[in-house]
C-alpha positions, 0 to 999 in steps of 0.5 A: 161552113164548108172550107176547101184547101187550095193546093200550095197556097195555104188559103181556104176557099169558102163557099159563101153561097151556102152560108147563112146571113149570120155566118156571112156577117160573122165572116165580114167582121173577121175580114174587116178586123184582118184588114184593119190589122194587116199593116201592123201584122206585116210590121211585126213580121218584118221586125221578127225577121230583122231581129232574127237576122241581127241575132244570127250575126251576133247583135241585138236590135238595140245594138244596131240602133244605139249609135249616137244620132245627130240631134237638132242644132241649137239655135244660132245667136242673133247677128242682126237686130231691128233698130226700133224693136229689139225683139226682132232679130235674125241670125243671118241664116235662112230666109231674111225676115220681112223687116230686114228686106224692107230696110234693105229696099229702103236703102239701108245696109246689112251692117246697119243692123249688126249686133255689136258685142 
């Protein structure tokens, strides 16, 4: 296999016309593997750069990402309950459930479904 270095690019020029079938298949396997792992290698490079910059500024990655994060909000307590099926409830937030919409269209008032503590 004959390789030529291209000036300034750090890449190798390969004369594929002079390669045997076995050499071409080997090269193809290597190229496919490089393509498959390209994104992962780029992520590792980016992480190394970020880690180096953090160290340069006196931090570690865990220092920068250990800040408290907002977690998922706990479910809101039910505010409305279906009059016939007590398992159907609604907190009064977000989209109205179909049973609530149907009841309003039939002339009911939202106060009719309030859960009284």
